[in-house]
N, CA, C and O atoms as CSV, one atom per row, in Angstrom:
chain,resi,resn,atom,element,x,y,z
A,1,MET,N,N,-2.122,-7.684,6.701
A,1,MET,CA,C,-0.884,-8.028,7.385
A,1,MET,C,C,-0.170,-9.191,6.696
A,1,MET,O,O,1.057,-9.195,6.605
A,2,SER,N,N,-0.919,-10.162,6.217
A,2,SER,CA,C,-0.276,-11.307,5.572
A,2,SER,C,C,0.397,-10.893,4.257
A,2,SER,O,O,1.391,-11.498,3.855
A,3,HIS,N,N,-0.139,-9.870,3.589
A,3,HIS,CA,C,0.484,-9.380,2.356
A,3,HIS,C,C,1.876,-8.817,2.650
A,3,HIS,O,O,2.813,-9.047,1.885
A,4,ILE,N,N,2.011,-8.092,3.739
A,4,ILE,CA,C,3.307,-7.528,4.125
A,4,ILE,C,C,4.282,-8.648,4.455
A,4,ILE,O,O,5.447,-8.590,4.060
A,5,PHE,N,N,3.822,-9.667,5.172
A,5,PHE,CA,C,4.672,-10.798,5.523
A,5,PHE,C,C,5.143,-11.548,4.276
A,5,PHE,O,O,6.314,-11.912,4.175
A,6,ILE,N,N,4.245,-11.774,3.340
A,6,ILE,CA,C,4.595,-12.483,2.106
A,6,ILE,C,C,5.602,-11.675,1.297
A,6,ILE,O,O,6.562,-12.238,0.771
A,7,LYS,N,N,5.398,-10.362,1.190
A,7,LYS,CA,C,6.330,-9.502,0.456
A,7,LYS,C,C,7.711,-9.515,1.119
A,7,LYS,O,O,8.730,-9.569,0.430
A,8,TRP,N,N,7.744,-9.465,2.442
A,8,TRP,CA,C,9.008,-9.516,3.175
A,8,TRP,C,C,9.710,-10.851,2.939
A,8,TRP,O,O,10.922,-10.894,2.728
A,9,LEU,N,N,8.948,-11.927,2.977
A,9,LEU,CA,C,9.523,-13.252,2.760
A,9,LEU,C,C,10.086,-13.384,1.345
A,9,LEU,O,O,11.168,-13.939,1.154
A,10,ILE,N,N,9.355,-12.878,0.361
A,10,ILE,CA,C,9.824,-12.911,-1.034
A,10,ILE,C,C,11.110,-12.104,-1.187
A,10,ILE,O,O,12.056,-12.565,-1.825
A,11,ASN,N,N,11.151,-10.906,-0.609
A,11,ASN,CA,C,12.370,-10.087,-0.685
A,11,ASN,C,C,13.546,-10.767,0.007
A,11,ASN,O,O,14.671,-10.715,-0.491
A,12,THR,N,N,13.300,-11.401,1.143
A,12,THR,CA,C,14.363,-12.080,1.874
A,12,THR,C,C,14.917,-13.250,1.066
A,12,THR,O,O,16.131,-13.442,1.008
A,13,ILE,N,N,14.041,-14.025,0.448
A,13,ILE,CA,C,14.487,-15.135,-0.402
A,13,ILE,C,C,15.296,-14.605,-1.585
A,13,ILE,O,O,16.333,-15.169,-1.935
A,14,ALA,N,N,14.819,-13.523,-2.197
A,14,ALA,CA,C,15.536,-12.932,-3.338
A,14,ALA,C,C,16.918,-12.437,-2.918
A,14,ALA,O,O,17.883,-12.608,-3.663
A,15,ILE,N,N,17.027,-11.833,-1.750
A,15,ILE,CA,C,18.324,-11.372,-1.249
A,15,ILE,C,C,19.245,-12.566,-0.988
A,15,ILE,O,O,20.437,-12.509,-1.294
A,16,MET,N,N,18.699,-13.640,-0.426
A,16,MET,CA,C,19.507,-14.833,-0.176
A,16,MET,C,C,20.050,-15.413,-1.481
A,16,MET,O,O,21.195,-15.861,-1.529
A,17,LEU,N,N,19.245,-15.409,-2.529
A,17,LEU,CA,C,19.713,-15.898,-3.828
A,17,LEU,C,C,20.791,-14.982,-4.412
A,17,LEU,O,O,21.743,-15.453,-5.034
A,18,ALA,N,N,20.636,-13.679,-4.209
A,18,ALA,CA,C,21.665,-12.742,-4.680
A,18,ALA,C,C,22.976,-12.980,-3.931
A,18,ALA,O,O,24.050,-12.902,-4.527
A,19,ILE,N,N,22.898,-13.264,-2.650
A,19,ILE,CA,C,24.098,-13.557,-1.870
A,19,ILE,C,C,24.787,-14.805,-2.422
A,19,ILE,O,O,26.014,-14.863,-2.508
A,20,LYS,N,N,23.994,-15.787,-2.789
A,20,LYS,CA,C,24.552,-17.055,-3.274
A,20,LYS,C,C,25.158,-16.931,-4.671
A,20,LYS,O,O,26.192,-17.540,-4.943
A,21,PHE,N,N,24.538,-16.160,-5.559
A,21,PHE,CA,C,24.922,-16.186,-6.963
A,21,PHE,C,C,25.670,-14.960,-7.482
A,21,PHE,O,O,26.275,-15.029,-8.552
A,22,VAL,N,N,25.648,-13.856,-6.768
A,22,VAL,CA,C,26.286,-12.633,-7.277
A,22,VAL,C,C,27.605,-12.391,-6.532
A,22,VAL,O,O,27.616,-12.189,-5.317
A,23,PRO,N,N,28.712,-12.414,-7.277
A,23,PRO,CA,C,29.996,-12.100,-6.641
A,23,PRO,C,C,29.989,-10.660,-6.132
A,23,PRO,O,O,29.549,-9.749,-6.834
A,24,GLY,N,N,30.470,-10.464,-4.932
A,24,GLY,CA,C,30.514,-9.121,-4.362
A,24,GLY,C,C,29.372,-8.840,-3.407
A,24,GLY,O,O,29.375,-7.814,-2.727
A,25,ILE,N,N,28.400,-9.729,-3.344
A,25,ILE,CA,C,27.329,-9.599,-2.346
A,25,ILE,C,C,27.547,-10.720,-1.344
A,25,ILE,O,O,27.485,-11.902,-1.683
A,26,THR,N,N,27.804,-10.324,-0.099
A,26,THR,CA,C,28.143,-11.305,0.920
A,26,THR,C,C,27.291,-11.127,2.168
A,26,THR,O,O,26.716,-10.070,2.426
A,27,PHE,N,N,27.238,-12.207,2.921
A,27,PHE,CA,C,26.562,-12.175,4.215
A,27,PHE,C,C,27.403,-12.981,5.188
A,27,PHE,O,O,27.733,-14.139,4.928
A,28,SER,N,N,27.744,-12.369,6.298
A,28,SER,CA,C,28.609,-13.029,7.273
A,28,SER,C,C,28.047,-12.967,8.689
A,28,SER,O,O,28.785,-13.143,9.659
A,29,GLY,N,N,26.758,-12.719,8.810
A,29,GLY,CA,C,26.170,-12.565,10.124
A,29,GLY,C,C,25.434,-13.806,10.588
A,29,GLY,O,O,25.553,-14.881,10.001
A,30,GLU,N,N,24.682,-13.636,11.638
A,30,GLU,CA,C,23.831,-14.700,12.183
A,30,GLU,C,C,22.627,-14.896,11.279
A,30,GLU,O,O,22.336,-14.042,10.442
A,31,TRP,N,N,21.928,-16.006,11.437
A,31,TRP,CA,C,20.780,-16.322,10.572
A,31,TRP,C,C,19.688,-15.267,10.664
A,31,TRP,O,O,19.025,-14.978,9.668
A,32,TRP,N,N,19.490,-14.694,11.834
A,32,TRP,CA,C,18.438,-13.693,11.983
A,32,TRP,C,C,18.814,-12.383,11.296
A,32,TRP,O,O,17.942,-11.560,11.015
A,33,GLY,N,N,20.094,-12.182,11.026
A,33,GLY,CA,C,20.541,-10.961,10.359
A,33,GLY,C,C,19.999,-10.846,8.941
A,33,GLY,O,O,19.687,-9.749,8.478
A,34,ILE,N,N,19.886,-11.982,8.252
A,34,ILE,CA,C,19.343,-11.938,6.894
A,34,ILE,C,C,17.856,-11.606,6.930
A,34,ILE,O,O,17.340,-10.966,6.014
A,35,LEU,N,N,17.168,-12.037,7.981
A,35,LEU,CA,C,15.751,-11.694,8.128
A,35,LEU,C,C,15.585,-10.190,8.346
A,35,LEU,O,O,14.692,-9.565,7.773
A,36,LEU,N,N,16.446,-9.623,9.172
A,36,LEU,CA,C,16.393,-8.174,9.404
A,36,LEU,C,C,16.858,-7.391,8.180
A,36,LEU,O,O,16.390,-6.279,7.936
A,37,THR,N,N,17.775,-7.971,7.413
A,37,THR,CA,C,18.195,-7.329,6.163
A,37,THR,C,C,17.010,-7.230,5.209
A,37,THR,O,O,16.864,-6.230,4.507
A,38,GLY,N,N,16.165,-8.256,5.177
A,38,GLY,CA,C,14.943,-8.210,4.369
A,38,GLY,C,C,14.014,-7.089,4.818
A,38,GLY,O,O,13.383,-6.429,3.992
A,39,VAL,N,N,13.932,-6.876,6.125
A,39,VAL,CA,C,13.117,-5.775,6.651
A,39,VAL,C,C,13.711,-4.428,6.234
A,39,VAL,O,O,12.988,-3.531,5.801
A,40,VAL,N,N,15.031,-4.296,6.368
A,40,VAL,CA,C,15.700,-3.052,5.974
A,40,VAL,C,C,15.474,-2.775,4.494
A,40,VAL,O,O,15.169,-1.647,4.107
A,41,PHE,N,N,15.624,-3.812,3.664
A,41,PHE,CA,C,15.414,-3.666,2.225
A,41,PHE,C,C,13.988,-3.208,1.925
A,41,PHE,O,O,13.778,-2.336,1.082
A,42,GLY,N,N,13.023,-3.788,2.606
A,42,GLY,CA,C,11.626,-3.384,2.418
A,42,GLY,C,C,11.379,-1.941,2.829
A,42,GLY,O,O,10.668,-1.208,2.142
A,43,LEU,N,N,11.963,-1.534,3.946
A,43,LEU,CA,C,11.787,-0.159,4.412
A,43,LEU,C,C,12.468,0.840,3.478
A,43,LEU,O,O,11.919,1.907,3.201
A,44,VAL,N,N,13.653,0.499,2.997
A,44,VAL,CA,C,14.354,1.373,2.047
A,44,VAL,C,C,13.513,1.540,0.784
A,44,VAL,O,O,13.349,2.653,0.285
A,45,ASN,N,N,12.981,0.429,0.270
A,45,ASN,CA,C,12.165,0.500,-0.946
A,45,ASN,C,C,10.831,1.187,-0.720
A,45,ASN,O,O,10.262,1.747,-1.658
A,46,THR,N,N,10.321,1.157,0.499
A,46,THR,CA,C,9.045,1.799,0.796
A,46,THR,C,C,9.187,3.310,0.969
A,46,THR,O,O,8.341,4.069,0.495
A,47,PHE,N,N,10.246,3.749,1.642
A,47,PHE,CA,C,10.342,5.161,2.004
A,47,PHE,C,C,11.341,5.970,1.176
A,47,PHE,O,O,11.077,7.133,0.869
A,48,ILE,N,N,12.465,5.389,0.813
A,48,ILE,CA,C,13.489,6.158,0.107
A,48,ILE,C,C,13.307,6.084,-1.407
A,48,ILE,O,O,13.446,7.093,-2.098
A,49,ARG,N,N,12.997,4.898,-1.924
A,49,ARG,CA,C,12.889,4.716,-3.374
A,49,ARG,C,C,11.890,5.670,-4.040
A,49,ARG,O,O,12.213,6.227,-5.089
A,50,PRO,N,N,10.691,5.884,-3.480
A,50,PRO,CA,C,9.766,6.826,-4.136
A,50,PRO,C,C,10.326,8.255,-4.220
A,50,PRO,O,O,10.092,8.957,-5.204
A,51,LEU,N,N,11.053,8.674,-3.203
A,51,LEU,CA,C,11.654,10.014,-3.237
A,51,LEU,C,C,12.716,10.115,-4.332
A,51,LEU,O,O,12.773,11.102,-5.066
A,52,ILE,N,N,13.548,9.091,-4.431
A,52,ILE,CA,C,14.587,9.079,-5.465
A,52,ILE,C,C,13.946,9.063,-6.851
A,52,ILE,O,O,14.397,9.770,-7.752
A,53,LYS,N,N,12.900,8.265,-7.023
A,53,LYS,CA,C,12.231,8.217,-8.323
A,53,LYS,C,C,11.609,9.569,-8.667
A,53,LYS,O,O,11.626,9.980,-9.827
A,54,PHE,N,N,11.066,10.256,-7.679
A,54,PHE,CA,C,10.473,11.570,-7.920
A,54,PHE,C,C,11.533,12.569,-8.380
A,54,PHE,O,O,11.332,13.301,-9.349
A,55,PHE,N,N,12.670,12.589,-7.667
A,55,PHE,CA,C,13.709,13.564,-7.998
A,55,PHE,C,C,14.465,13.228,-9.277
A,55,PHE,O,O,15.092,14.106,-9.869
A,56,THR,N,N,14.416,11.984,-9.707
A,56,THR,CA,C,15.092,11.592,-10.948
A,56,THR,C,C,14.096,11.367,-12.084
A,56,THR,O,O,14.424,10.719,-13.078
A,57,LEU,N,N,12.902,11.890,-11.944
A,57,LEU,CA,C,11.864,11.690,-12.952
A,57,LEU,C,C,12.306,12.095,-14.362
A,57,LEU,O,O,12.018,11.359,-15.306
A,58,PRO,N,N,12.988,13.224,-14.550
A,58,PRO,CA,C,13.439,13.550,-15.908
A,58,PRO,C,C,14.378,12.483,-16.495
A,58,PRO,O,O,14.287,12.158,-17.679
A,59,LEU,N,N,15.273,11.944,-15.665
A,59,LEU,CA,C,16.161,10.877,-16.141
A,59,LEU,C,C,15.378,9.608,-16.466
A,59,LEU,O,O,15.680,8.920,-17.441
A,60,LEU,N,N,14.376,9.301,-15.651
A,60,LEU,CA,C,13.546,8.127,-15.911
A,60,LEU,C,C,12.802,8.262,-17.240
A,60,LEU,O,O,12.716,7.310,-18.016
A,61,ILE,N,N,12.275,9.439,-17.484
A,61,ILE,CA,C,11.540,9.666,-18.729
A,61,ILE,C,C,12.497,9.640,-19.923
A,61,ILE,O,O,12.216,9.010,-20.943
A,62,PHE,N,N,13.627,10.331,-19.784
A,62,PHE,CA,C,14.592,10.404,-20.873
A,62,PHE,C,C,15.162,9.028,-21.241
A,62,PHE,O,O,15.429,8.750,-22.410
A,63,SER,N,N,15.346,8.170,-20.225
A,63,SER,CA,C,15.915,6.842,-20.476
A,63,SER,C,C,14.839,5.792,-20.744
A,63,SER,O,O,15.139,4.603,-20.855
A,64,LEU,N,N,13.591,6.234,-20.846
A,64,LEU,CA,C,12.456,5.324,-21.057
A,64,LEU,C,C,12.354,4.279,-19.953
A,64,LEU,O,O,11.994,3.129,-20.205
A,65,GLY,N,N,12.673,4.687,-18.734
A,65,GLY,CA,C,12.532,3.823,-17.572
A,65,GLY,C,C,13.751,2.988,-17.233
A,65,GLY,O,O,13.773,2.328,-16.194
A,66,LEU,N,N,14.765,3.001,-18.086
A,66,LEU,CA,C,15.943,2.172,-17.829
A,66,LEU,C,C,16.755,2.652,-16.622
A,66,LEU,O,O,17.508,1.880,-16.029
A,67,PHE,N,N,16.599,3.918,-16.265
A,67,PHE,CA,C,17.298,4.435,-15.086
A,67,PHE,C,C,16.798,3.771,-13.809
A,67,PHE,O,O,17.440,3.879,-12.764
A,68,THR,N,N,15.664,3.088,-13.882
A,68,THR,CA,C,15.133,2.350,-12.732
A,68,THR,C,C,16.134,1.314,-12.250
A,68,THR,O,O,16.225,1.052,-11.051
A,69,PHE,N,N,16.896,0.715,-13.179
A,69,PHE,CA,C,17.900,-0.268,-12.790
A,69,PHE,C,C,18.982,0.366,-11.914
A,69,PHE,O,O,19.467,-0.258,-10.970
A,70,VAL,N,N,19.352,1.595,-12.228
A,70,VAL,CA,C,20.343,2.310,-11.421
A,70,VAL,C,C,19.763,2.627,-10.044
A,70,VAL,O,O,20.459,2.513,-9.035
A,71,ILE,N,N,18.501,3.022,-10.000
A,71,ILE,CA,C,17.840,3.305,-8.720
A,71,ILE,C,C,17.771,2.045,-7.875
A,71,ILE,O,O,18.032,2.093,-6.673
A,72,ASN,N,N,17.423,0.916,-8.487
A,72,ASN,CA,C,17.362,-0.345,-7.740
A,72,ASN,C,C,18.727,-0.717,-7.171
A,72,ASN,O,O,18.821,-1.181,-6.035
A,73,ALA,N,N,19.784,-0.515,-7.954
A,73,ALA,CA,C,21.138,-0.780,-7.464
A,73,ALA,C,C,21.477,0.142,-6.294
A,73,ALA,O,O,22.090,-0.290,-5.317
A,74,ALA,N,N,21.083,1.397,-6.393
A,74,ALA,CA,C,21.335,2.347,-5.304
A,74,ALA,C,C,20.587,1.938,-4.037
A,74,ALA,O,O,21.115,2.083,-2.935
A,75,MET,N,N,19.370,1.431,-4.183
A,75,MET,CA,C,18.603,1.001,-3.012
A,75,MET,C,C,19.244,-0.220,-2.350
A,75,MET,O,O,19.207,-0.359,-1.128
A,76,LEU,N,N,19.828,-1.095,-3.155
A,76,LEU,CA,C,20.551,-2.234,-2.590
A,76,LEU,C,C,21.809,-1.751,-1.877
A,76,LEU,O,O,22.185,-2.292,-0.837
A,77,GLY,N,N,22.451,-0.747,-2.429
A,77,GLY,CA,C,23.604,-0.141,-1.768
A,77,GLY,C,C,23.237,0.518,-0.450
A,77,GLY,O,O,23.972,0.397,0.531
A,78,VAL,N,N,22.114,1.209,-0.418
A,78,VAL,CA,C,21.639,1.825,0.834
A,78,VAL,C,C,21.322,0.740,1.858
A,78,VAL,O,O,21.624,0.890,3.042
A,79,THR,N,N,20.715,-0.349,1.400
A,79,THR,CA,C,20.426,-1.472,2.300
A,79,THR,C,C,21.717,-2.028,2.886
A,79,THR,O,O,21.779,-2.339,4.075
A,80,SER,N,N,22.748,-2.154,2.054
A,80,SER,CA,C,24.048,-2.624,2.533
A,80,SER,C,C,24.619,-1.667,3.571
A,80,SER,O,O,25.119,-2.097,4.610
A,81,TRP,N,N,24.544,-0.376,3.291
A,81,TRP,CA,C,25.083,0.637,4.203
A,81,TRP,C,C,24.375,0.584,5.557
A,81,TRP,O,O,25.024,0.601,6.603
A,82,VAL,N,N,23.044,0.520,5.533
A,82,VAL,CA,C,22.276,0.469,6.784
A,82,VAL,C,C,22.569,-0.831,7.520
A,82,VAL,O,O,22.742,-0.828,8.739
A,83,SER,N,N,22.627,-1.932,6.797
A,83,SER,CA,C,22.889,-3.231,7.416
A,83,SER,C,C,24.265,-3.278,8.070
A,83,SER,O,O,24.430,-3.871,9.135
A,84,GLU,N,N,25.244,-2.656,7.435
A,84,GLU,CA,C,26.577,-2.605,8.041
A,84,GLU,C,C,26.568,-1.785,9.325
A,84,GLU,O,O,27.245,-2.134,10.292
A,85,ARG,N,N,25.804,-0.698,9.335
A,85,ARG,CA,C,25.710,0.132,10.553
A,85,ARG,C,C,25.008,-0.613,11.679
A,85,ARG,O,O,25.264,-0.352,12.854
A,86,MET,N,N,24.123,-1.543,11.322
A,86,MET,CA,C,23.381,-2.329,12.317
A,86,MET,C,C,24.089,-3.657,12.630
A,86,MET,O,O,23.568,-4.472,13.392
A,87,ASN,N,N,25.271,-3.873,12.043
A,87,ASN,CA,C,26.049,-5.099,12.233
A,87,ASN,C,C,25.253,-6.358,11.902
A,87,ASN,O,O,25.273,-7.334,12.652
A,88,LEU,N,N,24.547,-6.323,10.763
A,88,LEU,CA,C,23.761,-7.485,10.339
A,88,LEU,C,C,24.576,-8.449,9.491
A,88,LEU,O,O,24.185,-9.607,9.341
A,89,GLY,N,N,25.693,-8.006,8.933
A,89,GLY,CA,C,26.564,-8.872,8.167
A,89,GLY,C,C,26.323,-8.874,6.665
A,89,GLY,O,O,26.968,-9.640,5.949
A,90,PHE,N,N,25.415,-8.040,6.166
A,90,PHE,CA,C,25.132,-7.965,4.736
A,90,PHE,C,C,26.009,-6.883,4.128
A,90,PHE,O,O,26.093,-5.772,4.650
A,91,HIS,N,N,26.675,-7.223,2.998
A,91,HIS,CA,C,27.577,-6.259,2.368
A,91,HIS,C,C,27.519,-6.389,0.847
A,91,HIS,O,O,27.531,-7.493,0.303
A,92,VAL,N,N,27.455,-5.244,0.176
A,92,VAL,CA,C,27.523,-5.189,-1.289
A,92,VAL,C,C,28.796,-4.440,-1.641
A,92,VAL,O,O,29.016,-3.319,-1.184
A,93,ASP,N,N,29.634,-5.074,-2.461
A,93,ASP,CA,C,30.940,-4.533,-2.791
A,93,ASP,C,C,30.914,-3.847,-4.145
A,93,ASP,O,O,31.250,-4.465,-5.155
A,94,GLY,N,N,30.522,-2.581,-4.185
A,94,GLY,CA,C,30.584,-1.795,-5.404
A,94,GLY,C,C,29.304,-1.771,-6.225
A,94,GLY,O,O,28.360,-2.525,-5.985
A,95,PHE,N,N,29.313,-0.862,-7.214
A,95,PHE,CA,C,28.124,-0.634,-8.020
A,95,PHE,C,C,27.802,-1.813,-8.932
A,95,PHE,O,O,26.635,-2.152,-9.122
A,96,LYS,N,N,28.835,-2.437,-9.495
A,96,LYS,CA,C,28.590,-3.559,-10.405
A,96,LYS,C,C,27.858,-4.693,-9.690
A,96,LYS,O,O,26.896,-5.244,-10.226
A,97,SER,N,N,28.298,-5.039,-8.507
A,97,SER,CA,C,27.623,-6.080,-7.731
A,97,SER,C,C,26.212,-5.652,-7.350
A,97,SER,O,O,25.283,-6.459,-7.380
A,98,ALA,N,N,26.056,-4.384,-6.995
A,98,ALA,CA,C,24.734,-3.879,-6.638
A,98,ALA,C,C,23.788,-3.920,-7.836
A,98,ALA,O,O,22.613,-4.264,-7.700
A,99,PHE,N,N,24.309,-3.567,-9.004
A,99,PHE,CA,C,23.485,-3.556,-10.216
A,99,PHE,C,C,23.031,-4.970,-10.584
A,99,PHE,O,O,21.850,-5.201,-10.842
A,100,ILE,N,N,23.971,-5.907,-10.607
A,100,ILE,CA,C,23.627,-7.295,-10.938
A,100,ILE,C,C,22.716,-7.887,-9.866
A,100,ILE,O,O,21.753,-8.585,-10.181
A,101,GLY,N,N,23.020,-7.608,-8.605
A,101,GLY,CA,C,22.190,-8.107,-7.506
A,101,GLY,C,C,20.782,-7.552,-7.539
A,101,GLY,O,O,19.818,-8.287,-7.325
A,102,ALA,N,N,20.654,-6.266,-7.804
A,102,ALA,CA,C,19.327,-5.646,-7.873
A,102,ALA,C,C,18.529,-6.216,-9.034
A,102,ALA,O,O,17.319,-6.410,-8.922
A,103,PHE,N,N,19.203,-6.487,-10.153
A,103,PHE,CA,C,18.526,-7.093,-11.298
A,103,PHE,C,C,18.023,-8.497,-10.934
A,103,PHE,O,O,16.881,-8.848,-11.231
A,104,LEU,N,N,18.878,-9.287,-10.296
A,104,LEU,CA,C,18.480,-10.638,-9.874
A,104,LEU,C,C,17.348,-10.587,-8.857
A,104,LEU,O,O,16.389,-11.351,-8.958
A,105,ILE,N,N,17.450,-9.700,-7.887
A,105,ILE,CA,C,16.405,-9.571,-6.872
A,105,ILE,C,C,15.080,-9.173,-7.517
A,105,ILE,O,O,14.027,-9.683,-7.134
A,106,SER,N,N,15.123,-8.275,-8.484
A,106,SER,CA,C,13.898,-7.861,-9.183
A,106,SER,C,C,13.253,-9.034,-9.912
A,106,SER,O,O,12.040,-9.225,-9.834
A,107,ILE,N,N,14.065,-9.822,-10.623
A,107,ILE,CA,C,13.545,-10.962,-11.378
A,107,ILE,C,C,12.953,-12.010,-10.432
A,107,ILE,O,O,11.849,-12.505,-10.660
A,108,VAL,N,N,13.690,-12.345,-9.375
A,108,VAL,CA,C,13.212,-13.358,-8.420
A,108,VAL,C,C,11.952,-12.872,-7.709
A,108,VAL,O,O,11.008,-13.642,-7.531
A,109,SER,N,N,11.928,-11.608,-7.303
A,109,SER,CA,C,10.745,-11.058,-6.630
A,109,SER,C,C,9.525,-11.081,-7.542
A,109,SER,O,O,8.421,-11.418,-7.114
A,110,LEU,N,N,9.736,-10.717,-8.805
A,110,LEU,CA,C,8.642,-10.744,-9.768
A,110,LEU,C,C,8.111,-12.163,-9.954
A,110,LEU,O,O,6.902,-12.389,-9.934
A,111,ALA,N,N,9.022,-13.112,-10.135
A,111,ALA,CA,C,8.618,-14.501,-10.359
A,111,ALA,C,C,7.893,-15.074,-9.142
A,111,ALA,O,O,6.844,-15.702,-9.284
A,112,LEU,N,N,8.443,-14.861,-7.955
A,112,LEU,CA,C,7.799,-15.378,-6.749
A,112,LEU,C,C,6.465,-14.696,-6.476
A,112,LEU,O,O,5.516,-15.342,-6.032
A,113,SER,N,N,6.388,-13.397,-6.738
A,113,SER,CA,C,5.120,-12.679,-6.554
A,113,SER,C,C,4.052,-13.208,-7.503
A,113,SER,O,O,2.898,-13.377,-7.109
A,114,CYS,N,N,4.429,-13.466,-8.742
A,114,CYS,CA,C,3.471,-14.030,-9.703
A,114,CYS,C,C,3.032,-15.416,-9.267
A,114,CYS,O,O,1.856,-15.764,-9.381
A,115,PHE,N,N,3.973,-16.212,-8.765
A,115,PHE,CA,C,3.670,-17.562,-8.310
A,115,PHE,C,C,2.716,-17.526,-7.119
A,115,PHE,O,O,1.737,-18.271,-7.082
A,116,VAL,N,N,3.000,-16.663,-6.152
A,116,VAL,CA,C,2.168,-16.562,-4.952
A,116,VAL,C,C,0.803,-15.964,-5.281
A,116,VAL,O,O,-0.222,-16.472,-4.828
A,117,ASN,N,N,0.786,-14.892,-6.063
A,117,ASN,CA,C,-0.477,-14.235,-6.402
A,117,ASN,C,C,-1.293,-15.034,-7.398
A,117,ASN,O,O,-2.510,-14.861,-7.472
A,118,GLY,N,N,-0.649,-15.910,-8.170
A,118,GLY,CA,C,-1.370,-16.742,-9.129
A,118,GLY,C,C,-2.337,-17.682,-8.441
A,118,GLY,O,O,-3.373,-18.022,-9.013
A,119,GLY,N,N,-2.026,-18.111,-7.224
A,119,GLY,CA,C,-2.908,-18.998,-6.482
A,119,GLY,C,C,-4.068,-18.281,-5.820
A,119,GLY,O,O,-4.986,-18.927,-5.315
A,120,ASP,N,N,-4.042,-16.951,-5.812
A,120,ASP,CA,C,-5.100,-16.183,-5.172
A,120,ASP,C,C,-6.224,-15.793,-6.115
A,120,ASP,O,O,-7.184,-15.149,-5.693
A,121,ARG,N,N,-6.124,-16.169,-7.380
A,121,ARG,CA,C,-7.154,-15.773,-8.330
A,121,ARG,C,C,-8.446,-16.491,-8.016
A,121,ARG,O,O,-8.454,-17.682,-7.706
A,122,LYS,N,N,-9.524,-15.762,-8.099
A,122,LYS,CA,C,-10.841,-16.339,-7.864
A,122,LYS,C,C,-11.435,-16.754,-9.199
A,122,LYS,O,O,-11.311,-16.057,-10.206
A,123,GLN,N,N,-12.068,-17.882,-9.177
A,123,GLN,CA,C,-12.718,-18.375,-10.389
A,123,GLN,C,C,-14.087,-17.719,-10.506
A,123,GLN,O,O,-14.900,-17.790,-9.584
A,124,HIS,N,N,-14.334,-17.086,-11.636
A,124,HIS,CA,C,-15.620,-16.460,-11.891
A,124,HIS,C,C,-16.381,-17.326,-12.878
A,124,HIS,O,O,-15.880,-17.603,-13.968
A,125,PRO,N,N,-17.576,-17.755,-12.518
A,125,PRO,CA,C,-18.352,-18.551,-13.474
A,125,PRO,C,C,-18.764,-17.704,-14.665
A,125,PRO,O,O,-19.139,-16.540,-14.527
A,126,GLU,N,N,-18.685,-18.314,-15.833
A,126,GLU,CA,C,-19.086,-17.579,-17.035
A,126,GLU,C,C,-20.588,-17.493,-17.100
A,126,GLU,O,O,-21.287,-18.475,-16.850
A,127,SER,N,N,-21.086,-16.325,-17.434
A,127,SER,CA,C,-22.546,-16.121,-17.509
A,127,SER,C,C,-23.018,-16.091,-18.911
A,127,SER,O,O,-24.213,-15.929,-19.156
């Protein structure tokens, strides 16, 4: 359970940074709306992203994995669409903003995950 909470927290922080630094990604809701946006983003990436990756597998192979950036942008767009329907206040304005935002979110999530998981390593005595 704590792993899910940490992943949600990392995604929420990454989304907040994208809101701050990427033009076209905005948030105009209550403070709890960004927390729920993190949940929506996690659910979209858990359930929809694997299906999209499966159906676009030939494009992923042909592009040597670079099409993943387009998929990540689409998932951020889906998160924006769902968040707008739920009146959470999160909005992504167009593909360019989604692409840059998804790239930033990926980098921040990777860095924070490495930082958090780096402290969990167990020391093994050398034999």
